[in-house]
N, C-alpha and C positions, 0 to 999 in steps of 0.2 A: 117086724123090727120098727122101732120108733125112728122116724126121720127127724133129724135135728140140724139146725143151722145156727152158727155163731154169727151174731151181728155186732160189730164194734163201731163206735162213733168216736172219732178223735177230734182234736181242736181245730182242724182246718175249716175254712169256710165251706158251708154246704151241709149243715146239720140236717136239712130237709131230706137229703138222700137216704140217710140211715133211718129217719123217721118214716119216710114213705115205704122203704123196704119192709119195716115192721108192720105198717098198716096193710100192705099187700099180703104179707105172709099170714096175717091174722085170719085171712079168708081161705087158708089152706089147712092141711093136716100136719104141717111142719111145726115141730117144737122149736121155739126160738130162745136163744141164750144171748142176752145183751151184756155188753161191757161198754161203759161210757166213761171216757177219761174226764178228769177234773177240768182240763182245758176245753173239752167239748161242752161242758155245762156252761162255761163262761161264753163261748161262741154262741151257743143256743140262745142265751138270754139277749144277746145283741142282734141276732139275725131273725129270730122267730118270736111268735107269741106263745110258744109251748112252754110248759113247765115240766120239770123232771118227772113228776108223778104221772103225767100223761104218758110220757115215753116209757116209763117203767110198766104202765098198765098194758102196753102193747105186746110186751114180752112175756113168755112163759116163765123164764128164770132170769133173774138179774144178778150179775156178779160184780163185786167191787174190783176195780182195776188193781188193787193192792193184794188181792187174794190169790197168790200163786199156787195155793193148794186146792183151788176149785176143780170140779170135775173136768172142765174143759182144758185143764192144764196137763191132762194125761191122754196118751194115745189109746189107752184101753177104753176110753169113753168115745163111743162111735158117733161121728157126725158126718154130714154131707160135706162139710168144710166151713169156710169162714168168709164173710164179706165185711170189709172195712170201708165204710162209707159215711162221711168222707175220710180219706186217709191223708194224714199230714206227712210232710217230708220227713219229720223226725221219726214217726212210726215206721214209715217205709224203710228208712235207713237202718233202724234197729233190726227190722225183719231181714233185710238184705244181708246183714253181717252176723246174724245169730245172737244179737244182744237181747237178752230176755229180762229187761228191768221192771216189767209190769205184766199183768195178766194179758193185755192185748198182744204184746210181742211174744210172750210165752205161748199163748194159744195158737198164734200164727206159726210159730216155730214147730209146734206139735203137728199142726195141719200139714205143713210141708214135709216133715219127716215121715208122716204116715201116708204120704202121697195122695192127700185129699186136695180138693179145690180151694185155693186161696185167691180171692179177687180183691184188688186194692183200687178203690175209686179215688185215685190221686187227684188232689184238688188245689195244688199250688203251682203257679207259673209266674214268670218264665223260669226255665230250668238252666242251671249251670252244669258243667261237665260232671261234677260230683253227683248231682241228682241223677243224671242220665246213666252214669256207671252203676248207681244203686238200683235203678230200674232194671238195668240189664242183669244185675246180680239176682234180684228177686225172680226174674224170668228164668234165669239159668237154674235157680233153686226149685223151680216148678210153679211159681206163682204167676198170676195174670195181672198185668197193669192195665186198668181200664178207666182212664179219665172220663168223667161224665160229659162227653161232647154231644151236644144236641144234634139230632137228625132233623133235617128240614124237609125231607121228602114227605113227611106226614103232615106238613103244613100246620104246625102248632100255632095256636092262637093265644095261648097263655103260658106263663112260666110253669104252671102246674102240669100242663100237657107235656112240656119238655122234660120235666122231672120224672113224670110217670114213664115216659118212653125210655129214658136213661136207666131207671131202676128196673124196669121190666127186662131190658137187655142184660143187666147185671144178673138178674135171677135166671135168665135163659142159660147162663153159663153153668148153673147148677141143675139144669133140666127142670126148672120150676116154671110152669106155664101160668101166666096171669092174663087177665082180660084188659090190661092197661097198655096195650101196644097196638099200633097200626103197622102191620108188616108190609114190606116192599112187595109189590105185585107185578113189577116190571113195567115197561113202557108200551106194551102192546106188541103187535106183530110187525 
């Protein structure tokens, strides 16, 4: 069976998280399916030196966010699940309440109904009560809210090391092992 993972990049700050996930997955046997929102392309241009063609080249299949007839919009198309990194509050809210206005929210809805893994790297703060209620709703629906909070026990020296660790932890949730993580080894005896 082909192992596939859907990667969505939305317009929240943190485009690097989705890009890094694609870079790490390029070194595996996992087929990646990318959806990048129009807002994500705008954010990418203000936060990074990447261009869209580079991000496309990292993925095996690229889907338009407007194509609700894509393979990944059907539960019969088997995947390991979906990682949305970064995930905007708008996207999370649509997913929480079953609003499927584009391929990102539709594919996420399919992942949930098929009981596959859905991981949202939520990237906007602070939260108000409505955001927290939507996070709870996603969780009750079977999704995982995983803001990319850096771990400092690995003593990161660069932003790159912090991003790598966060993305490797996201991929851990799909049982995808990468070499980009320093795991906690305890404090000794």
